[in-house]
N, C-alpha and C positions, 0 to 999 in steps of 0.2 A: 317598076321592075320587081317581079317576085323573086324570092330567094332561089338560089341555084338548086338543081335537083339533088336528091340525097346521094344518088350514085356519083354525081360530080364531087360532092363533099367528101364521100369516101375515097374517091380517086385522088382528090387534092390532099387529103390527110395521109394517103398512102405514099404519094409521090413527092409531096412537098413538105418539108419540116416546118413547124410553126414559125421558127425564127426567119426562114426564108420568105414565107408568106407575108410576114410583117414588113419585110424590106421592099416588097414590090409596091410600086406606086398605085394609089387607089383607083385612078381612072383606067389603068390596064386591067385590073381585077374586075371592075364593074363591066368593062367592055367585053371581056372574055365571058363572064357570066351571061350577059345579054345575048351575045352571039350564040353561045351554046344552047340557050333555051329557045331562041328564035328559030334556029335551024334544026333543032331536034337531033343534034349530033348523037351518033351511037357511042357506046362506051369506048370502043377502040379509037373512034375519031376524037372523042373528048380527050382521051389519054394523049393521042398524038398532038392535038391542039395545045393541050397543057404543057407537053414537053417542049413544044415550039416556044410558048411563052417563057418557060423556064430558061430555055437556051438564050433567047434574046435578053432576058433579065440578067442572066449571068454575064453575058457579053457587055451589057451596060455597066454592071458593077465592076467588072474587070477593067473596062476602059476608064471608068471614073477613078478607080483606085490607082491605076498606072499614072493617070494624069496628075493626081494629087501628089504621088511620090515624085514624079518628074518636077512638078512645081516646087516641092519641098527641097529637092536636090539643088535646083537652080538657086533657090533662096539661100540655102546654106553655103553654096559656092560663092554667091554674092556677098554674104556676110563675111566669109573668110577673106575674100579679096579686099573688101573695105577695111577689115581688121588689119591686114598686112599693110595696106596703103597708109592707114592712120599711124601705125607703128613706125613706118618709114618716114612719114611726114614730120612727126614729132620725135626726132632722133634723141634729143637731150633727155626729154622726160621718159622716153621708152628705155633709154640706157639706165637712167636712175632707177626706174622700177625693176627692170630685168636684173641689174647688178644687185640690188638689194634683195630681190626674191631669190636669186641664184645662191647668194651667200646664206640666206636663211634656210633654203632647202638643203644645201650642202651641209650646213651645220647640223640641221635636224637629222639628216641621214647618218652622219658620223656619230652623233650622240646615240641614235637608235642602235647602230652597230655596237657601240660601247656598252650600252645597257643590256643588249641581248647577250653579249659576252659575259657581263657580270652575273647574269642570272643562269648562265649555262655551266657554271663551275661545279665540277664533281658529279655531273649528271650522266657521265659515260660509264660509271660502274654498274655492273649487273645487279649487285646487291645493295644499291644505293638506298633503298627503302629501309634496310635493316642495319645500316652502318651508323654508328654514333661515336662522337668524341665525348669523353667524360669531363665535364667542367665543374667548377666550384664557384659558389656565390658566398662571399664573406662579408661580415659586418665588422669594420675596423673600429671597434668601440673606443680604442685608445686615442683616436684622432679627434679629440674634443674641441680643437680650435678651428674645425671646419664645419660647415653646415651638415645637418643630419642626413640629408639626401646624398651628400657626397661621400659618406662613409662606407657606402656599399661598393664592392668591387667584384669583378669576375675574372677568373683566370683558368688557363688550360694546363699550366705547369703544376702538377700535383705530386703526391708522395709516390716514391718508387714502388713501394709495396702495395699500392692501391689496387692495381690490376689483379694481383694474386688473391687479394681479399675478395674482390668482386667475383672472380671465378669460383671461389669456394662458397660464397653465400648466395649467388644468383644463378640457378640452373638454366635460365633462359639465354645465358651467354654461351654461344657456340664457338666463338673464337675471339681472340684479343691480341693486341700488340702494343708495346711501348714504342715511343718514337722520339729519338734524340739525334741531334746533329753533332758532328765532330770534324776536326781538321787535323791533318797530319801529313808528314812527308811520305810520299810513295815512291818506291824505287823498283825499277825493272831494268836490270842490266846497267847501262850507263845513262838511263833516263831517270831523272829525279825531278819531281814536281810536288808542289803543295796541292793537296786535293781535299775536297769536302766529302764526307761519307755520312751514312745514316745507320744508327743502331736500331734494329727491329727484331721482332720475334719471328719464328718460322711461319706463324699464322698470317703474316703480313701478305704474302702472295696469294693465299687462299681467300682472303677477305676482299682485296682490291683487284680491279680488272686491269692491272698493268700487264701487258702481253709479254710473256716470257719467250724470247726468240730462240734461246738455246738452253737446254737443261730441263729438268723435271721439277715441277712445283713442289712435290712432296719431299724432295731430297736436296735441293740446291742450298738450303740453309740448315741442313740436318746436323752439321758439325760446326764447332766454334772456329775452325780453321777455314771455313768456306767463305767465299766472297762472290757477290753478283755485281757485274758491271753493266753500265749502259753502253750502247754501240760507240758513242763518242770517246769514252774513256778507253774502251777496248782498242779502237783504231789508234788512239794517241800513243799507246804503249806497245801494241803488237802489230800495227799496220794491217795488212790484209790476211795475216795468219789467223788461224782459229785460236781464240784466246782460252777456250775451255781446256782445263787441265794444266794451264800455265801457272807459274808461281809469282807472287808479288810480295813486296815487303812494305808494311805500314808501321810507322813509328808511333805506336800507341803504348805509352808507358814502357818504352823500349821497343826495339824492332820485333815485329811478329811476322811470321810467314803465313801467307794465305794462298789457298788454291782456288783458282777461278772455276766455279761450278756452273755458272749460268750467265747469260746475257739477256738483259731486260730492256724493253723499249722505254725510251725516256718519257717521263710524264708529259702530257700535253700542256700547252700554255694555260688552259683553264682548269688546272688541277691545283687544289690547295695543298696537296702532298707532293713535295718536290724532293728529288734525290738524284745522285749520280752513281753511288755505290752503296751496296747493302751488306752489313755484317751483323753478327749476333749481338744482342743488347747486353748479354752477360759480360762482354769485353769492356764495357764502359768502366773507367776507373772508379773505385769505391762502390761498385754496384752492390755487392753483397752487404757491405756495411750500411748502406743507405736503405736497404730493404726494411729495416726496423726503425728508421728515423721518420716518425710521423710529423715532425716539424720541418722536414726538408721538402720543399716544393720545387722540383726540378725536372719532372718527367710527364709529358703528355701521354695519354693512352686512348686507344680506340677499341671498340668492341663491336661484334656482330651478334645481333639477337636473332632468335628464331623468328620465322615469318609470322607466326601466330602470337608472338609475345605481346603482352599488355605493357605499354611503356609507362602508364600511370602506376601499375603495380611494381614495375622495375624501379621506378623512382623512389617508391616507398622502401624497397629493399636496400637501395643506396643509403637511405636514411638509417637503416639498421646497421649497415657497414660503418657509417660514421659513428653511431652510438657505441658500437662494440669496440672500435679501435681508438676513438677520440673522446668518448663520453666522459671518462674521469677527468681528462684535461679540460674539457669545456666546462664541467661543473666547477673546477677549481678557478677557472677564469671568472665565473660568476661570483664565487665566494670570496676570492682573494683580491681580484682586480676590479671588482665593481661592474663587471660586464652585465648588461641588461638581461633580465630573464624573459622579457616579452619578445625577444628576437632570436631567430636562428643564427648563431654566430658563424656557422659554416654549413653549407648545404651542397651536396653533390647532385648533379642533374645531367641527363643525357642530351647532347645537342646533335640533331640530325646532321650527317656529313654535308648534305647539300645546302645547309644554312650557315656553315662556319665562315665562308668567305665574306658574308655580309654582316658579320657580328663584330663591329668595330670595338665593342667594349671588352672583347677578349683578344689579347695580343696573339698574333700569329704572323708567320712570314709573308703569307699572301692574304692579307685581310683588307677589306674595303668597307666603306660606309654606305649603306643603302640610301641614306639621305643625300649622299653625294650624287648618286644616280638621279634622284629626284631633282636635286638642284640643277644638275646639268641639263636634264630634260626641261626644267622650267626656264633655264637660260636660253636654250634652243627655241622654246616656244616664244619667249620674249622677243628674241631677235626676229623670228618669223612674223610675229605680230607687229613689230615695228615696221618691217618691210611692207606688210599689208596696209598699215595705216598710211605709210608713204603713198602707196598706190591710190588709196581712197582720197586722200587729201589732194594729191596732184590731179586725179581724175575730176574731182569736184571743181578745183580751181581752174582747170583748163576747159571746163564744160561750156563756158560762154562762147568759145571759138567754134563750137559745133551746133550752135542754136539754129543756124540756117539749114544745115543738113537735116536736123530733126524736123523742122517745120516743113520742108519740102517732102520728106518721106511721109509725113502724116497727111499732107494734102493729096498725095497720089494714092492714098489708101492704106498706108501702114498703120497697124493697130499697136497699142501700147506693148502687148506681149511680144510682137515681132521686134520692136525696138529694144526691149529688154534682152531678147535673145541675141541681137546683134552686138550690143555693148558687152553683154556677158561673155560672148564668144571672143571678143577682143581680149578680155581679161584672161580667159583660158588659154588662148594662143600665146599670149605673153608669158603666162605661167609655164606652159610646156617648153617654150624656148629657155626659160630660166631653169627648168628641170634638166634639160640637156646640158646646159652650162654647169649646173650644180653637180650632175653625175661626173662630168669631166673634172671638176674640182675635187670630188671625193676620190676618184681614181688617182689623181695627181698627188694628193696630200695624204693618202692612206698610209704609205710607208713611214712618213714623218710622224703621223698621228700614232702609229703603232710604237715607234721608238719613244715618243714622248710619254705615252701612257703605259709603256711596258706591256703591250698587248701583242697577240699574234693573230689579229683579225685578218682574214683573207676571203676572197670570193671563191665559192665552189658551187657544185651542182645543187647542194642542199640549201644554200641561202641566196643564190643569185636571183632566183625567181621571186623570193620574198622581198629582196632589195628592190627589184624592178617594180613589183606591185605596190610596195610601200611608197616608193618614189612617185609612181603615177597617181596613186590616190592622194598623196600629199599635195602634188601639184594641182590636181583637179579640185580638191577642197580649197586650196589657197586661191585658185582662180575664181571659184564660185563665191567665196567669202569676200575676196578683195574687190570683185567686180559687181557684187549684188547691189550694194547701195548706190554706187555711181550710175548703174544701169537704170535703177528705179528712178533716181533723181533726173537723169537726162530724158527719160521717157515721159516725164511730166510736163515738158515744155509745151505751151499752147501755140499752135501754128499761126493763128491770126495775130497774136501779140508779137511773135518772133518776126514774121514776114513784114509787119508794119514798121519794124524797127523800134518797137516799144520795149524790147527786152534789154535790160542793162548789160553792158559788157563786163561789168565788175561783179564779182561774187562777194556777198556779204561775209565779213570775217567770222561771224558767228558759226558758220558751217565748219570752218577749219580750226578755230581756236581750241575746242575741246580735244580734237585729234592731235594737235601739236602738243598740248599739255600731257595727254596720255602717253604719247610717244616719248617725249623728253623725260617724263617721270620714270619710265622704265630705264632709260639710259642713266638717269640720276641715281637710281637704285644701284646699278652696277658700278657707277663711279664711286659712290660712298662706300660700297662693300669692298671694292678693290683697294681704296685708300686705307681702310681699317685692316684688311688682310696684310697689306704691305707693311703697315706700322707694327703689326703683331710679329711678323716674321723678322723685321729689323730689330724689334725689341728682344726677341729670342736670341738672335745672332750676336747681339751686343751685351746681353745681360751678364752681370758678374756671376759666374757659376761657382765661385768659391775657390777657383784655381786658375792658373794661367795656361791656357791651351795653345798659345801662339808659339810658332817656331819650334815645335816638338815633333821629332821624327820617330815613328814607332816601327821597330824592326822585330819581327817574330824570330825566335831562335831556331825554329824548324827541328826541334829535338824531341817533341812529344812531352807527355806529362811525367817526367822523371828527372833524376839528378843530372842527366846529360845537359839539360837545358840550363841548369845553374852553372855548370862548368863552361858551357859556351858563352853564357852571359858574362861571366867574370873575364874570360879571354877578350871578349869584344870591348868591355868597359876599360880594361887595363890599357888597351890600345888607343881607344878614342879619347880618354880623359887627358891624354898628353897633347891633344890638338888644341891650338889656340882658338879655333872656331867653335869648339864645344865647351860650353860652360858647365855642364854636368850630365851624368848618365845615371838613370834609375832603372831598377828591375821591378817587374810586376807580373803576376800570374795571368791576369786578364786586363787587356786595355779597356778603356772606357767604353761601356755599352756594347762590347763584343759578345756578350752572352750573359746567361744567368748563373750565378754561383751563390745561391741562397742556401744557407746551412741551417739545419734544424737541430735543436738540442733541448734538453730538459734541465730545469733548475728547480729543485724542490717539487718534482713531479709536475711541473707546469711547462708546457711546450712553448718554446720561443724560437724565433728564426731571425737571421741577420744575413746580409750580404757580406761575404768574406773574400778579402783580397790578400794574397801573399805579396809582400813588397820587401824592399831592402831599406836601409837607413837613408838612402838618397832620394826616395820617392817624394816625401813631403817638401823638402827644399827645392827639388827640381821643378815641381808644379806650383810652387809658391802658395801652398796651403797655410792656413793659420791655426796654430795650436792655442786653444783657449784655456787649457789646463794641462799640467804635467809637462812631459818632455818627449823628445823624439827617441827613436831607437838608437842604441849605442852598441856596436859589435864588441866593444871592449868589456861590456858587462855581460857575463855569461848567461844570466837569467833572462836577458832581453830576447834570447832566442825563442822563448816560449811566451813572452809577454804580448800584450795587445794594446793597440790604440783604438779607441772607439769614437764615434761621432756623437753629436749632441742628441740626435734622435734616439740612439741606443741608451744614452744616459736617462732620457725621459721615459723610455720604454721600461727600463729596469727600476724606475722610481728613485734614482740616485740624485741627490741635490748637488753634491760636489765630489770631487775626486780626493781620496785619502790613500795613505800607504797601505790600507787594509782592504782596498777594493779589488775584488777578484771576479772573474767571469769563467765559469766552468763550461765553456762552449764545446769542449771535447768529451764532456761527461766522464771525466776521470774520477772514479770513486775513491782513489787513493789520495787525492789532494783537493784543495779548494778550487783548482783550475788555474787559469792564466791570470797573472797580475795585470791590472789595467794601469799603464804608466802614463797615458796621455789621452787628451780629448781634443779632437780636431773639430774645428768649426764646420757646421753642416755645409756640404758642397753637393752639387747636383751631379752625382756619378751616373744617374740615369736620365732619361728624357724629362724635359720640363712639363710633360703631360702628367707625370707622376710626382707625388710629394716625396720629399727626402725621407727614406726609410732607415731603420737601424742598420748599421754597417760597422765592421771592425777590420782593422789592418793587422796582419800578423807576419812575423818573420819565420814562423814555424811551418816550413814548407811541406812537411810530411802529410799534413791533412789539408792545409789551405791551398796548396799548389806549389808550383815551381816558378822560377824566373823565366817564364816563356816569352816575355816581351822586354825589349830594351827601349826605354824612352829617352831619347837623346835631345837635350836642350841645345839649340844651335844659335850662335850669335853672329853668323856670317850673313852678309847681304847677298852673296852669290850662291843661292841655294842649289841651282843646277850643278855647279862645279862641286859643291859639297856632296851631293848625292852620288855623283860619278866617283869621287874619291872614296866614299863610303862603300860603294859596291866593289871597287877594286880591293879594298881592305878585307871585305867579307870573303871574297873568293880566295884571297891569300890565306885567311885563317881557316875557312871551311870550304875547301874545293869540292866536297861531295854534297853540299847543300845549296839549294836555290836561294837567291837573294830576293827578298820581298820587303816593301816598305810602304808606309802611308803617313799622312800628316794628322796629328791628333785633332786639330781644329776641323779638318775635313771629315774625320770619323764622327765627331760630335754632330756636325751639320747633317750627316746622312740620316740621322734620326728623324729629320723633318722633311725628308725628300717628298713624301706624299703631300705634305702641306705646301711645299714649294711648287709642286706640280699643280695642285688645285689653285694656288694663287696665280700661277702662270696662265692656266686655263681661264680663270676669272678675268685676268688682265686682257687676254686675247679676245674673250667674249665682249668685254667692255669696249675694246677698240673697235670691233665689228659693229657693235650696237651704236657707238658714237658715230662711226662712219656712215652707217645707214641713216641715222637721224640727221646728220649733217647734210647728206644728200637731199633728204626731204626738205629740210629747212632752206637749203640752197635753191631748190626748185620753187618752193612757196615764196621765198623772198624775191626771186626773179620775177615771178608773175605779179607779185604785189608792186614791185618797182615799175613794171610796164604799165600796170593799171593806174599808177600815180604819176606817170611821166609828165602829163600836162599840168597836174597840180604842182609838181616840182618846178616846172617852167614858170608858172604864174608866181610862185613864192620867190623865185630868184629875181623875177622882174620887180617884185615888191621889195626886194632888198635882202632876202634871206641868203646867208653865206653857206659854205659847204658844211660847217659844223652843225648849223641848224637843220640842214637837210639830212645829215647823217643821223642825228638824234631822232628826227621825225620818223625815218624809215626803220630804225632799229629799236625804238622804244618798246613797241608791243612785244617783240621777241624777248627782250630782257625781262619784262613782266611775266610773260608766259614761262620762261625758264625758272624764275623765282617761285612761281606757283607750283611748277613741276617738282622742284626740290622740296618745297614744303610738304607736298603729298608723299614724296618718296622717303623722307627721313625717318618717320616713325616705323615704317616697314623695314627699312634698312637696319635701324637700331635693333629691332626684334630679332631679325635673322642673324645678324652678326653677334648678338649676345648669345644666341644658341651655339654658334660656331666657336666662340671663344670659350665656351664651357668645357671644351676638350682639354684646355690647358690649366694647369695649376697656377701658372703665372701669366697674367693677362695685362695687355695694355689697356688703360682706361679709355672708354669711349667718351671723349670730351667734346665740347662744342667746337674746339679748334679743328677737329677732324672733319666735322660737317662744314665748317667755314671754308676749309681748304677745298672740299669737294664742290661747294657752291662756286668758289672762285674759278676752279678748273672748268666747271660746266658753263658758266657765264662767258668765260674767255673763248671756249669752243664755239658757243652760239654766236657771239659777236663777230668772231673771225669769219664764221661761215656766211653770215648775211651781209657782211661789210662790203664784199665785192660789188654786189648789185647797188648798194647805197652809194658807193663811191662813183660807180660808173654812171648812174643816173644823175648824180649831182654835178658831174663834169660836162653833161650835155648842154650845148648852147640853147637857151630858151627860144631863140629865134627859129631853131629847127623844129621844136615841138609845137610852137604856136603859130607858125606861118600860114596854116590853113584855117585858123579860127577867125 
């Protein structure tokens, strides 16, 4: 046959794309060419004939494609039916896998919501890219008894005058605000409550995107008598009436009258800046005096920079502010105190607003640890991985029961890829079932999760599709990963060997042993970590803090920072001290850890700072503190009203070896005298969290500067505490009918410092429980299959004289060894992670061998209890039943 005519080639090229020509069978093309040449078809006829060929070819292609799709649909439907039947057939193992996967998926989704919320903090502000908090990094050179790396610290509470200095020296700052908290009695008519409020600058509302519901941003804080309320506070005092223009009384250094000029939307849950009421910062007690105290660290400040500002240049200018205002003091530290010259003793730096929530090294009301998010994510991944390992191990172990199915499918034409699809689909179906159960668990437990983590996570239009997509992808990935190796393994069965009966019904242990070790080592890590965390928190709760915090009721005087508090305290004390249930009553300006009262002062032109508490003479005996030098305050001695008692840390800071009659501390910077006489030294006690070292602190009866008796600390010796509190409340209302009654227990106040650690420990404990549960389910399933596989062996051994004890040891021995190997692998990693976690505490429980031994005992006990059921059940079977067919 000669080649087709040129006209035909041109026609073919015109009417038929090359890709379609290539898809036409060769015999059709050759036949068409031959017929066209033989019959001498005209161009029109050739076109017509070619179109006919094209039509029939398209019809064949369409028919073939439809057939393939139909066959594929039938096969997928068959795969799905078989998957459902197999899941129903093996109910126990399907339940174990679905339960484990659903818990893993639910845990992962909850942690994903948690982490997403953690990283969303403060990102709702329009100016977020230009908002910064000014922080300081300090080198505590005097702490020579701790490692070099631990002498660095960061803080957000800085000098009151810093913001004014920054505005003067840094033109790129377009706005700024100080930010301090306060508490006072608020009165509107006959409504009297204790309220928290916040001191801010007028720039506050311009910088942050908190929505002002009523009032004008430029004027709501224009005057010192203005106050801005959140809707909750406005409804609390004014109901449905318009609160704007109304008057309220706040007991701040005496009753002050404020006019409500605005209502502002309450900050969202993912805001690091929290408030209920706003007033001007100039109203803070001692504000003007503290403006010049560069040793007083008590006020955070925020700034807004120009959009084109260079933050590196701004940081250099902050160094200039430091040198200008603190340079001489820093130089004296180097010359007189031996401070190193190769280190920046204090350094100011801007922290972006969106990062402050995850800076655990800087204390803040809503601060978290980014490592905590990573740890939670890792734990969620561990639990999910444990569930996947369960699936793989059980699928491999039960694979022998499906050998005939695989052999028959291969005989009738199934290829390996089809078998892999089938077994993989089973895994995905089970994973999707687990996803539905997991989503149900998330919806069910989200309110409790929010309460536990103090979050406000909810489903809305913005995140519901992300949640659904993440869940679907998670389930799909889990299904593919968990089912991939079992599907590959099952598809490798040889039909001839299987159908001849030459395939063993027992799976060699080598397939599952590594999986069991990996799974249980993850659980072992969580067990060891939980034990160490529990021991640390128990150590903190029982450590001798240097005072007795038990059975002490703290009652705020509700009179503000003025002498009315002292009068109220004396009235209450005179009444309570007569009660036989009360052993003593003491007064204090600030209860333990209720806030910062760090006072800055200069001695010989050197800046010092110390925590200052105003107390009375009953304070030290009421709390059982130890005086290591000097004596307690004595109201009968007139000069004691201005004297001070210091702690050992302040003695060391001042370089004093011992207390003498000529020891004075000029903490008030009184140029006309040597200052306050130091009459006593109290043994160091932890007046702050155990995360921080004991710092210099002084106690004073001089209430004018240190504060007033704003809190009564009542030492109770009654066993009936509820009745005591009821009687105390009745007495309060009799003495102060116009003031609300409020109380707390000192030991609970101290314990609140560690709430976040307690929550982390609880989450770790819950996670460990889930991990152990899933691991035990896997061990239970594997042990059951192992027991079935060895039923005849057990029968033979019993016939030969083995008793129940021998059988029990035989079946459990391998799991004991696997558990020991798992713990041996998990312990080094657990030690490393927990050592990092404990570094947050100045006082740590030692990580000793006994903690690991306890964890091993717990883990072994759990493993043995889990597998013992099958061992006992098999050992009780009559050997006649298992051997009668042999």
